[in-house]
Every structure is written in C-alpha cells, then in structure tokens.
C-alpha positions in Angstrom: 0.1 0.1 0.0 1.5 3.4 -0.9 2.2 6.6 1.5 -0.7 8.2 0.1 -3.8 5.4 0.6 -2.3 5.0 4.5 -2.6 8.9 4.9 -6.4 8.9 3.2 -7.2 5.5 5.7 -5.6 7.1 8.8 -7.8 10.3 7.7 -10.8 8.8 7.1 -10.6 7.3 10.4 -9.4 10.2 12.5 -12.5 12.0 10.8 -14.7 9.5 11.7 -13.9 9.2 15.3 -13.9 12.7 15.4 -18.0 13.0 14.4 -18.6 10.1 16.0 -17.9 11.6 19.8 -19.5 14.8 18.4 -22.8 13.6 17.5 -23.4 10.5 19.7 -26.5 9.4 17.5 -23.7 7.1 16.0 -23.8 4.1 18.0 -22.7 1.2 17.9 -25.3 -1.7 18.7 -24.5 -4.0 21.7 -24.8 -8.2 20.9 -25.2 -9.1 24.5 -26.3 -8.3 28.3 -23.5 -7.0 30.4 -22.8 -8.4 34.1 -24.7 -10.8 35.4 -21.9 -12.7 37.0 -24.1 -14.0 39.6 -23.3 -14.5 43.7 -24.0 -14.9 47.2 -25.7 -11.4 48.9 -26.7 -10.4 52.4 -29.7 -9.3 53.8 -30.1 -5.7 53.1 -29.9 -3.9 49.9 -26.7 -4.9 47.7 -25.2 -2.1 45.2 -23.8 -3.5 42.0 -20.7 -1.9 40.5 -20.5 -1.2 36.5 -21.4 -3.0 35.0 -24.3 -3.0 37.8 -25.8 -6.4 38.1 -27.5 -6.4 34.6 -27.9 -4.8 31.5 -27.7 -3.0 28.4 -28.2 -0.2 25.8 -27.4 3.5 26.8 -28.4 3.3 30.1 -25.5 0.7 30.8 -23.1 1.3 27.4 -24.9 1.7 24.0 -28.1 0.9 22.2 -29.3 -3.0 22.1 -30.1 -4.3 18.9 -33.5 -6.6 17.3 -34.2 -9.9 17.6 -31.7 -10.1 20.5 -31.4 -13.4 23.2 -29.3 -12.5 26.0 -27.5 -15.3 28.1 -28.9 -15.7 30.8 -27.1 -14.2 34.0 -26.3 -17.2 36.3 -27.4 -16.8 40.1 -27.6 -14.4 42.7 -28.5 -16.0 46.3 -30.3 -14.3 49.4 -29.9 -16.2 52.3 -32.5 -18.7 52.9 -36.3 -17.7 53.5 -35.4 -13.9 52.1 -37.9 -12.5 49.6 -36.1 -10.3 47.2 -36.5 -7.1 44.9 -34.7 -5.3 42.0 -33.8 -1.7 41.4 -34.3 -1.0 37.8 -34.2 1.6 35.2 -35.9 0.9 32.1 -36.7 1.9 28.3 -37.6 -1.1 25.9 -40.4 -1.3 23.2 -43.6 -1.5 25.4 -45.3 -4.9 25.3 -42.7 -6.5 22.7 -39.2 -6.0 24.7 -38.5 -7.5 27.7 -36.3 -8.0 30.7 -37.0 -11.2 32.2 -36.8 -11.9 35.5 -36.6 -15.5 36.9 -35.9 -17.7 40.1 -32.6 -20.1 40.4 -34.6 -23.0 38.9 -35.1 -20.7 36.0 -39.0 -20.3 36.4 -40.0 -17.3 35.1 -41.4 -14.3 38.2 -41.6 -11.6 36.0 -41.5 -9.8 32.3 -40.8 -6.2 32.7 -41.4 -3.8 29.7 -42.0 -0.1 28.7 -40.8 2.8 30.1 -39.7 3.0 34.3 -38.9 7.2 33.9 -36.1 6.3 36.1 -34.7 3.8 38.5 -38.0 1.9 40.6 -38.5 -1.0 42.6 -39.6 -3.9 41.3 -41.4 -7.3 43.7 -40.9 -8.4 46.2 -40.6 -11.9 45.0 -41.0 -15.2 46.8 -38.0 -16.6 46.2 -34.4 -16.0 47.3 -32.7 -16.4 44.4 -33.0 -14.4 41.2 -31.9 -14.9 37.3 -32.1 -12.0 34.7 -32.5 -12.3 30.8 -33.4 -10.2 28.1 -34.9 -10.3 24.8 -36.0 -7.9 22.0 -37.9 -8.7 19.0 -37.3 -7.7 15.2 -37.5 -3.9 15.1 -37.9 -0.9 17.3 -35.0 -0.5 20.0 -35.1 1.9 22.7 -32.4 2.7 25.3 -32.2 -0.3 27.3 -32.1 -1.3 31.3 -29.6 -1.6 34.2 -30.5 -3.4 37.7 -28.3 -1.7 39.9 -29.6 -2.7 43.3 -31.0 -6.3 44.7 -32.8 -6.3 47.9 -32.9 -9.5 50.6 -36.0 -9.0 52.4 -35.5 -11.3 55.7 -39.2 -12.5 56.5 -40.4 -11.3 59.4 -40.6 -12.9 62.6 -43.9 -14.9 62.8 -45.4 -15.1 66.3 -47.6 -17.5 67.4 -49.2 -18.2 71.0 -49.5 -21.9 72.3 -51.5 -22.1 75.4 -51.6 -18.5 76.2 -47.6 -18.6 75.8 -46.3 -16.7 72.7 -43.2 -16.7 70.6 -41.8 -15.3 67.4 -38.1 -17.7 67.9 -37.2 -20.5 66.7 -34.7 -22.9 68.8 -34.1 -24.8 65.7 -35.1 -26.7 62.9 -36.6 -29.9 62.6 -36.1 -32.5 59.7 -38.4 -35.4 60.6 -37.9 -38.6 58.7 -39.3 -42.1 59.3 -36.9 -42.9 62.2 -37.6 -41.6 65.8 -35.3 -38.5 66.3 -34.9 -36.3 69.8 -34.8 -32.9 70.7 -34.4 -31.9 74.6 -34.8 -28.6 76.0 -36.6 -26.8 79.3 -39.3 -24.2 80.1 -37.5 -21.7 82.3 -40.4 -20.4 84.0 -44.6 -20.9 83.7 -44.7 -18.1 81.0 -41.6 -19.4 78.9 -42.1 -21.3 75.5 -39.7 -23.1 72.9 -40.7 -23.3 69.1 -39.1 -25.2 66.5 -39.1 -25.0 63.0 -40.3 -28.0 61.1 -39.4 -28.8 57.4 -41.7 -31.3 55.7 -40.3 -33.1 52.9 -42.8 -35.6 52.2 -46.7 -35.3 52.9 -48.5 -38.0 55.4 -49.0 -38.7 58.8 -46.6 -36.7 61.3 -46.0 -37.7 65.2 -44.5 -35.0 67.7 -44.5 -36.5 71.2 -43.7 -35.9 74.5 -44.6 -39.9 75.5 -42.2 -42.5 77.0 -43.0 -44.9 74.6 -41.8 -43.0 71.8 -38.4 -41.7 73.4 -39.7 -38.7 74.5 -40.3 -37.2 78.0 -41.7 -34.4 80.4 -41.1 -33.0 83.5 -44.1 -31.0 83.5 -47.7 -30.8 82.6 -46.9 -30.0 78.7 -49.1 -29.0 76.1 -47.6 -28.8 72.1 -49.6 -26.7 69.4 -48.7 -27.1 65.5 -48.5 -24.1 63.4 -48.9 -23.8 59.2 -46.3 -21.3 58.2 -49.0 -18.2 58.0 -48.7 -19.5 61.8 -52.6 -20.9 62.2 -53.1 -23.4 64.6 -53.6 -27.0 63.4 -53.4 -29.5 66.3 -53.0 -29.0 70.0 -52.7 -31.4 72.7 -52.3 -31.8 76.6 -52.6 -35.1 77.8 -52.3 -37.4 74.4 -49.7 -40.2 76.0 -52.2 -41.1 78.7 -50.3 -39.1 81.3 -49.5 -35.5 81.5 -47.4 -35.9 78.4 -48.3 -34.3 75.1 -48.6 -36.0 71.4 -49.8 -35.0 68.4 -50.3 -36.9 65.3 -51.1 -35.1 62.0 -51.5 -35.8 58.2 -49.2 -32.9 56.5 -51.2 -33.0 52.8 -48.6 -30.5 51.5 -44.9 -30.4 52.6 -43.0 -26.8 53.4 -42.3 -25.0 56.8 -44.6 -25.6 59.8 -43.8 -25.0 63.5 -44.5 -27.5 66.7 -44.8 -25.5 70.2 -44.0 -26.8 73.5 -45.8 -25.1 76.3 -46.8 -25.9 79.5 -50.1 -26.6 81.2 -51.1 -23.4 83.5 -47.9 -22.4 84.8 -46.0 -25.9 84.6 -42.4 -26.0 83.2 -39.4 -28.1 83.0 -37.4 -30.2 81.0 -38.5 -31.7 78.2 -37.6 -34.2 75.4 -39.3 -33.8 72.3 -39.6 -37.0 69.6 -40.6 -36.6 66.2 -40.6 -39.0 62.9 -43.0 -39.4 60.1 -44.9 -41.8 60.4 -43.6 -44.9 58.5 -46.1 -45.9 55.0 -48.7 -48.0 56.5 -48.3 -51.8 55.0 -50.8 -54.9 54.6 -51.1 -56.5 58.2 -49.5 -60.0 58.3 -52.0 -62.3 60.2 -50.9 -66.2 60.8 -53.5 -68.8 61.8 -52.6 -71.1 64.7 -54.1 -74.6 65.4 -57.9 -74.8 66.8 -58.2 -76.4 70.4 -60.7 -77.0 73.0 -62.7 -79.1 70.2 -65.9 -80.6 71.7 -68.7 -82.0 69.0 -69.9 -78.4 67.9 -67.9 -75.8 68.9 -63.6 -75.1 68.7 -61.6 -72.8 69.7 -59.6 -70.6 66.6 -56.8 -68.9 67.5 -54.7 -66.5 65.1 -51.9 -63.7 66.1 -50.5 -60.7 64.0 -47.2 -61.7 63.0 -47.4 -57.7 61.5 -49.6 -55.1 62.0 -47.8 -53.3 59.1 -47.1 -50.1 61.1 -50.7 -49.4 62.0 -53.6 -50.8 64.7 -55.2 -53.7 62.9 -58.8 -55.2 63.2 -59.2 -59.3 63.0 -61.9 -61.9 62.5 -61.9 -65.4 61.9 -64.0 -67.4 58.9 -64.3 -70.9 58.7 -66.5 -73.7 57.0 -66.0 -76.9 55.4 -64.5 -76.3 52.1 -61.5 -73.0 51.8 -64.6 -70.8 50.8 -65.7 -70.3 54.2 -69.1 -69.3 54.7 -69.2 -68.2 58.4 -67.2 -65.8 60.0 -67.0 -63.8 63.6 -67.5 -60.1 63.6 -64.3 -57.7 62.8 -62.9 -56.8 66.4 -62.3 -52.3 66.1 -58.7 -52.0 65.0 -56.8 -52.3 68.1 -54.3 -55.0 67.1 -50.7 -54.8 67.3 -47.7 -56.8 66.3 -47.5 -60.2 68.6 -51.0 -59.7 70.0 -53.3 -63.2 69.7 -56.9 -63.4 68.6 -59.0 -66.2 69.7 -62.5 -66.9 68.5 -64.9 -69.9 69.8 -67.0 -71.1 67.0 -70.2 -73.1 67.6 -72.7 -74.5 66.2 -71.0 -76.9 64.3 -71.8 -80.6 62.9 -70.3 -83.4 64.9 -67.8 -85.2 63.2 -67.3 -82.9 60.7 -63.5 -81.6 59.2 -63.4 -77.7 58.8 -61.1 -75.1 56.8 -60.8 -71.9 59.1 -58.6 -68.9 58.8 -57.5 -64.9 60.6 -58.0 -62.1 58.7 -57.0 -58.7 59.5 -57.7 -55.2 58.5 -55.2 -52.2 59.3 -55.9 -48.6 56.9 -53.9 -49.9 54.2 -56.0 -52.9 53.4 -56.6 -56.4 54.3 -54.4 -59.2 55.0 -55.1 -63.3 55.6 -53.7 -66.2 57.2 -53.2 -69.7 55.6 -55.7 -72.3 55.9 -56.3 -74.4 58.6 -58.3 -77.9 59.5 -60.0 -79.0 62.5 -62.3 -82.1 63.1 -65.1 -82.0 65.7 -65.6 -84.7 67.9 -68.3 -87.3 67.0 -70.7 -88.9 69.9 -69.4 -92.0 71.7 -71.0 -95.7 70.7 -73.8 -96.6 72.5 -75.7 -99.9 73.1 -72.4 -102.1 73.2 -72.4 -105.6 73.5 -70.6 -108.9 73.2 -72.4 -112.2 72.5 -69.7 -115.3 72.5 -70.4 -117.4 69.7 -67.8 -120.2 69.9 -64.9 -120.4 71.7 -63.0 -118.6 68.7 -66.1 -116.1 67.9 -67.4 -112.9 69.7 -70.0 -110.9 68.1 -70.4 -107.3 69.1 -72.8 -104.9 68.5 -73.7 -101.1 69.5 -75.3 -98.3 68.3 -73.3 -95.7 65.9 -72.8 -92.3 67.5 -74.0 -89.2 66.3 -71.0 -88.0 63.7 -68.9 -91.4 63.7 -67.9 -92.7 60.5 -64.8 -94.9 61.9 -64.2 -97.0 65.3 -61.3 -98.7 66.4 -61.3 -101.2 68.7 -58.8 -102.8 71.6 -58.8 -105.9 73.2 -58.2 -105.9 77.0 -55.5 -108.5 76.3 -52.4 -106.4 75.0 -50.7 -109.3 73.0 -53.5 -109.8 70.9 -54.1 -107.5 68.0 -56.0 -104.4 67.5 -59.0 -104.1 65.7 -60.5 -101.4 63.2 -64.3 -101.4 62.2 
C-alpha cells in the first residue's frame, strides 16, 4: 500500500472518531447483556458496581439490537428464607422487548417492559434466588435497562401462641424422617415456651411426642401446638400420652414449613425431650392362623396372631366352613390389635364329626391381610348300647349304636398281646 493511501485511511478514521464523538447518535449496537456474574448476597440492599448486576443499551453503554436474546445471568443468592426486590431503570419497546426475572431454578417470575421513567423498585419476589435475561423483537429499539441494586428481605418474625404463651423465635429446625429423632430443652418459667421450625419434605402422618413410649419425656404437665407457615394453629394436645405428657399426630397434605411449639399447662414448666418422626407408610397386616383347640362336637376355639401390624392398629376376625370358601365369619374387631398379639374366637353350632377349614383375617388402614388355611375335625358322639355275644371259643359278635357324627371305629382288646381291630 502506498504512503498516500495509508494517509487517506488514517485521515478517514480520525474524522470518523471525531465525528462520532461529536455526534452521539452514531453508536454501535451491543450483542449481549453486561454483568450477570451471579454471587452470594446478604440481607439488605446490595448495590452493584459497573456494569451493575445486569443491563444493556445506553443506560449501560450503547443501544441494544433487534432480535436479541441475551444469555441468562448466573444466580444471585440471598440468605435462605429471604424474599427479593430489584432496583431497575428500563426503557424498552413496550409489549415487545422484555427484561426477564427468573428464580434460581429458571422459573419466570416477571416480564418487565416499557419505560420506568428512572430507577424503580420491582418485586418483592417470593424466591431468595434470582436470574435475569432479556429479549428484543425484530423492530424498534429503545435505550435499554440497568439493574443497579438487589434487596434481600428477611422474613418478618412470625408470632405464635400456644396455651397462652407466645413467641416469634425458633429454637432449631427439625427435619423429620421415618425414624424417631429427639431434641431436648427446658422451659425456665411458667410463661416460657419453645418453638421449633419443622421442614416437612413428604406428605402423610407425622408424630410429635413427649411420650416415653416414643422416646420423649416431659418433667411437667406439658402442652403442644402445631402451626402452619402463616401461624394458623392446626392441632394442639394436652395429655395425649395418657398421662400429663402430650402428643400430636397430624396428616400433612402439603410439604413446606410448619412449627411445633412446646408449652406447659397453666403455669407448669420444666425439662422436656421431644420425639418426632414421619410415620412410616402403612402396609398390609401379616396374619398367622394357629391350630384350633378346645374342640368338642359342636364348637372349637380358633386361634391366630398378628405377625406384623404393618405400622397401624389392626382389626381381626375368623372365617370358617367345610371348604376353603368358608361361609361363616366372626364380626370384625375394632382396629386395636398390634404386632405379636393373639386373637381367639369360639366357633359354635358346628356339626359333629365334621372337618372344617378356617383362617384369621386382618384389616388396617392399608387394607386386608390373610392367614393361611388350617383345618380341625369336631368330635362325634361315643357309641352306645355296646354288647358282646360269645358264639364259640374262637368267635365273639359285637354290636353297638353309632354315635352322631361317627364314621370310623377303633377297637382294642383288653389282652394287650392280641391284635387291635378297626371297623
């Protein structure tokens, strides 16, 4: 290239930059949003430094182009339990170009479009995590947007009252599993109370117990209250353990945050151990049919037991009949039997000398369980009018009247050296 050509290019570029600086309407459109590095924030107002938290256009640098989809920012994380707000200045084509606000999981919280007329607060958003994005359509651009501040807002203290004792403080967070866990503490006076936040991760029955049988204890006349996340009382109990100790069993239909609060009845106070768990899922009961006994001609005692109650109180009954279709049944008991307990019923009005089938059946909240089939035979009546007539030195004729229900007879001579006989 000749020297004159080089000089021409230099002069052209110099004039372009001078002209460009003197004429701010000549700009280069950006192709991506600035900022978006993500990070951990603290409770309160967090101010970004240039290029702020996220932005594009003249509010940050130059105009934004048409048909743009910015890369979504990384996640900004406030402390757990916080809600969030953003301080934003925006000027976009209303209804066509959008600043997008997401939670950390990528769910859209809000589309922002139009002109704010300066920096304004947007939110609050229920999530403690935020991400940002931006899209423009194929025509008309504006001056852009800038997110300058993010506010992390701590949840307001929730006040609950149990049996006249109020608190807004949580002693600890409990996360129930299907195994019993415990937490211990004490009430220092007749007005003291302790509250625990409960993180419920699965629906179904949960137990909160001061009963010794569950691993809990209370050295005073206790009182328990259960609340939802809004502070509405869901359940309460005074003497659920059958003593002065308390127990709440509650069926949660949704996961989330709940609160269990420990108080005393009246002015009672003292040390406690709270046992808690998510009640294991109930399964069908396992029933075992045991041998019948006390068999007479018209009745028999039918025995069985609950090998495993499946995790819930179990009702029981017996069925019996001359086939495995049974046909007769005792009434169902209340659901009051547990693992290891035996159940007995007397079957009556039976036929003498007859073989019967029987089995135990169980029922709990999960459904029905069945024991195996077993049999017994009722006793016939003894023979009557027995006579023996000597016919010769080698023959005796025997006769008798058959007892009711008898089908087979067995005889035995008094002389043990002679053979028995069966008729």
